[in-house]
C-alpha positions as protocol buffer text, in pm:
chain_id: "A"
residue {
  index: 1
  type: MET
  ca { x: 352 y: 214 z: 1434 }
}
residue {
  index: 2
  type: ASP
  ca { x: 245 y: 480 z: 1229 }
}
residue {
  index: 3
  type: TYR
  ca { x: 433 y: 495 z: 853 }
}
residue {
  index: 4
  type: ARG
  ca { x: 418 y: 728 z: 592 }
}
residue {
  index: 5
  type: TYR
  ca { x: 584 y: 601 z: 205 }
}
residue {
  index: 6
  type: LYS
  ca { x: 616 y: 877 z: -47 }
}
residue {
  index: 7
  type: THR
  ca { x: 519 y: 678 z: -392 }
}
residue {
  index: 8
  type: SER
  ca { x: 731 y: 649 z: -728 }
}
residue {
  index: 9
  type: GLY
  ca { x: 605 y: 616 z: -1067 }
}
residue {
  index: 10
  type: THR
  ca { x: 216 y: 594 z: -962 }
}
residue {
  index: 11
  type: CYS
  ca { x: -48 y: 869 z: -961 }
}
residue {
  index: 12
  type: SER
  ca { x: -95 y: 834 z: -617 }
}
residue {
  index: 13
  type: ARG
  ca { x: 177 y: 1040 z: -401 }
}
residue {
  index: 14
  type: GLU
  ca { x: 148 y: 890 z: -99 }
}
residue {
  index: 15
  type: ILE
  ca { x: 25 y: 602 z: 142 }
}
residue {
  index: 16
  type: LEU
  ca { x: -62 y: 620 z: 546 }
}
residue {
  index: 17
  type: PHE
  ca { x: -79 y: 323 z: 714 }
}
residue {
  index: 18
  type: SER
  ca { x: -31 y: 161 z: 1043 }
}
residue {
  index: 19
  type: ILE
  ca { x: 91 y: -188 z: 1154 }
}
residue {
  index: 20
  type: GLU
  ca { x: 1 y: -272 z: 1489 }
}
residue {
  index: 21
  type: ASP
  ca { x: 62 y: -677 z: 1586 }
}
residue {
  index: 22
  type: GLY
  ca { x: 154 y: -736 z: 1234 }
}
residue {
  index: 23
  type: ILE
  ca { x: -189 y: -644 z: 1117 }
}
residue {
  index: 24
  type: LEU
  ca { x: -248 y: -340 z: 847 }
}
residue {
  index: 25
  type: LYS
  ca { x: -488 y: -108 z: 900 }
}
residue {
  index: 26
  type: ASN
  ca { x: -564 y: 317 z: 848 }
}
residue {
  index: 27
  type: VAL
  ca { x: -418 y: 244 z: 497 }
}
residue {
  index: 28
  type: GLN
  ca { x: -457 y: 613 z: 320 }
}
residue {
  index: 29
  type: PHE
  ca { x: -374 y: 676 z: -43 }
}
residue {
  index: 30
  type: ILE
  ca { x: -305 y: 1058 z: -117 }
}
residue {
  index: 31
  type: GLY
  ca { x: -334 y: 1128 z: -465 }
}
residue {
  index: 32
  type: GLY
  ca { x: -430 y: 846 z: -759 }
}
residue {
  index: 33
  type: CYS
  ca { x: -789 y: 699 z: -789 }
}
residue {
  index: 34
  type: ASN
  ca { x: -1025 y: 776 z: -528 }
}
residue {
  index: 35
  type: GLY
  ca { x: -1261 y: 493 z: -544 }
}
residue {
  index: 36
  type: ASN
  ca { x: -1017 y: 231 z: -653 }
}
residue {
  index: 37
  type: LEU
  ca { x: -762 y: 327 z: -375 }
}
residue {
  index: 38
  type: LYS
  ca { x: -1036 y: 370 z: -128 }
}
residue {
  index: 39
  type: GLY
  ca { x: -1175 y: -31 z: -157 }
}
residue {
  index: 40
  type: ILE
  ca { x: -803 y: -145 z: -183 }
}
residue {
  index: 41
  type: ALA
  ca { x: -791 y: 46 z: 143 }
}
residue {
  index: 42
  type: LEU
  ca { x: -1047 y: -77 z: 353 }
}
residue {
  index: 43
  type: LEU
  ca { x: -1005 y: -450 z: 171 }
}
residue {
  index: 44
  type: VAL
  ca { x: -663 y: -476 z: 320 }
}
residue {
  index: 45
  type: GLU
  ca { x: -753 y: -338 z: 638 }
}
residue {
  index: 46
  type: GLY
  ca { x: -769 y: -564 z: 904 }
}
residue {
  index: 47
  type: MET
  ca { x: -520 y: -790 z: 676 }
}
residue {
  index: 48
  type: LYS
  ca { x: -163 y: -958 z: 825 }
}
residue {
  index: 49
  type: ALA
  ca { x: 85 y: -718 z: 673 }
}
residue {
  index: 50
  type: GLU
  ca { x: 306 y: -989 z: 528 }
}
residue {
  index: 51
  type: ASP
  ca { x: -44 y: -1099 z: 347 }
}
residue {
  index: 52
  type: VAL
  ca { x: -107 y: -816 z: 185 }
}
residue {
  index: 53
  type: MET
  ca { x: 255 y: -773 z: 56 }
}
residue {
  index: 54
  type: GLY
  ca { x: 253 y: -1173 z: -96 }
}
residue {
  index: 55
  type: LYS
  ca { x: -77 y: -1054 z: -310 }
}
residue {
  index: 56
  type: VAL
  ca { x: -26 y: -736 z: -388 }
}
residue {
  index: 57
  type: THR
  ca { x: 396 y: -749 z: -524 }
}
residue {
  index: 58
  type: GLY
  ca { x: 432 y: -659 z: -916 }
}
residue {
  index: 59
  type: VAL
  ca { x: 98 y: -568 z: -974 }
}
residue {
  index: 60
  type: THR
  ca { x: 112 y: -321 z: -1288 }
}
residue {
  index: 61
  type: CYS
  ca { x: -105 y: -72 z: -1390 }
}
residue {
  index: 62
  type: GLY
  ca { x: -83 y: -57 z: -1771 }
}
residue {
  index: 63
  type: TYR
  ca { x: 210 y: 0 z: -1925 }
}
residue {
  index: 64
  type: LYS
  ca { x: 380 y: 134 z: -1614 }
}
residue {
  index: 65
  type: LYS
  ca { x: 614 y: -123 z: -1426 }
}
residue {
  index: 66
  type: THR
  ca { x: 417 y: -27 z: -1121 }
}
residue {
  index: 67
  type: SER
  ca { x: 123 y: 60 z: -998 }
}
residue {
  index: 68
  type: CYS
  ca { x: -56 y: 175 z: -600 }
}
residue {
  index: 69
  type: PRO
  ca { x: -60 y: -188 z: -502 }
}
residue {
  index: 70
  type: ASP
  ca { x: 256 y: -280 z: -555 }
}
residue {
  index: 71
  type: GLN
  ca { x: 412 y: 45 z: -387 }
}
residue {
  index: 72
  type: LEU
  ca { x: 218 y: -15 z: -76 }
}
residue {
  index: 73
  type: ALA
  ca { x: 367 y: -341 z: -100 }
}
residue {
  index: 74
  type: ASN
  ca { x: 685 y: -157 z: -123 }
}
residue {
  index: 75
  type: ALA
  ca { x: 628 y: 83 z: 154 }
}
residue {
  index: 76
  type: ILE
  ca { x: 511 y: -250 z: 410 }
}
residue {
  index: 77
  type: LYS
  ca { x: 851 y: -455 z: 255 }
}
residue {
  index: 78
  type: LEU
  ca { x: 1010 y: -116 z: 430 }
}
residue {
  index: 79
  type: ALA
  ca { x: 846 y: -69 z: 726 }
}
residue {
  index: 80
  type: LEU
  ca { x: 845 y: -459 z: 825 }
}
residue {
  index: 81
  type: GLU
  ca { x: 1299 y: -412 z: 767 }
}
residue {
  index: 82
  type: ALA
  ca { x: 1270 y: -122 z: 963 }
}
């Protein structure tokens, strides 16, 4: 299933992704640090969504209380609860 998540508190504005049989696919960040976010998307591609959520929950960015990876964890959590 395809998901679209509006981020909060980060430079990226949105995260697009799919979860198929519990596996994270097609992760795409809109806005934010282009190279870093492309790298994160490639690293999590094909991983279990729950594993990704467990690894990146609580990651912060500078002085912010969240980050793009933390926002991805929030997005996955909402998707899995749906």
